[in-house]
Legacy VTK file of the C-alpha trace (Angstrom):
# vtk DataFile Version 3.0
C-alpha trace
ASCII
DATASET POLYDATA
POINTS 91 float
6.315 75.143 92.728
3.414 75.443 90.475
0.941 74.328 93.282
2.466 76.663 95.653
1.989 79.620 93.188
-1.675 78.429 92.593
-2.427 78.228 96.329
-0.949 81.629 96.843
-3.011 82.986 94.077
-6.273 81.501 95.592
-5.373 82.858 99.064
-4.811 86.343 97.747
-7.848 86.473 95.772
-10.030 85.553 98.925
-8.055 87.943 101.149
-8.552 90.822 98.526
-12.248 89.978 98.547
-12.271 90.113 102.376
-10.427 93.320 102.152
-12.999 94.828 99.921
-15.740 93.874 102.553
-13.553 95.212 105.440
-13.135 98.562 103.428
-16.900 98.940 103.036
-17.350 98.134 106.760
-14.844 100.594 107.817
-16.460 103.291 105.903
-19.728 102.364 107.575
-18.496 102.140 111.228
-16.360 105.331 110.554
-19.687 107.163 109.698
-21.542 105.751 112.654
-18.708 106.871 114.926
-18.884 110.456 113.340
-22.627 110.624 113.742
-22.385 109.363 117.352
-19.607 111.855 118.075
-21.952 114.654 116.748
-24.776 113.549 118.884
-22.567 113.371 121.868
-21.518 116.800 121.441
-24.880 118.261 120.943
-26.845 116.388 123.743
-24.037 116.249 126.249
-25.611 113.077 127.895
-23.712 110.181 129.443
-25.765 107.868 127.331
-24.799 109.548 124.001
-21.155 109.863 125.141
-21.174 105.798 125.833
-22.697 105.328 122.375
-19.914 107.475 120.834
-17.241 105.387 122.730
-18.872 102.129 121.698
-19.094 103.396 118.004
-15.497 104.521 117.988
-14.247 101.287 119.457
-16.051 99.300 116.840
-14.582 101.554 114.017
-11.080 101.030 115.582
-11.609 97.371 115.660
-12.584 97.227 112.139
-9.675 99.352 111.075
-7.264 96.903 112.987
-8.905 93.941 110.993
-8.386 95.870 107.703
-4.698 96.559 108.596
-4.160 92.817 109.337
-5.720 92.002 106.052
-3.538 94.541 104.184
-0.377 92.966 106.002
-1.271 89.475 105.219
-1.867 90.539 101.411
1.560 92.286 101.461
3.170 89.081 102.993
1.694 86.801 100.431
2.536 89.092 97.527
6.215 89.022 98.621
6.100 85.190 98.869
4.488 85.010 95.467
7.262 87.509 93.943
9.886 85.333 95.478
8.411 82.080 93.933
8.024 83.680 90.539
11.615 84.933 90.669
12.886 81.472 91.615
10.497 79.833 88.910
11.876 82.243 86.242
15.538 82.058 87.114
15.251 78.173 86.869
13.715 78.377 83.249
LINES 1 92
91 0 1 2 3 4 5 6 7 8 9 10 11 12 13 14 15 16 17 18 19 20 21 22 23 24 25 26 27 28 29 30 31 32 33 34 35 36 37 38 39 40 41 42 43 44 45 46 47 48 49 50 51 52 53 54 55 56 57 58 59 60 61 62 63 64 65 66 67 68 69 70 71 72 73 74 75 76 77 78 79 80 81 82 83 84 85 86 87 88 89 90
């Protein structure tokens, strides 16, 4: 059980670091999408609209990745809590 707890802690640490990177990337891609949206509104050209769609798609893709990381972290935290509950109930 100790080994499983250590493995979970390691995985959580890596996932939390990945989540920090994903959060930063989401902010970056959201900013790019907002800038592209404004340029598309001002210029009203097909190229600027295409750039806006591409930037928005990238932002959405990163947001889905971030959501998957959050869900995986939540699941691992539940597993860790269950293991800790069993560990302390056995002691």
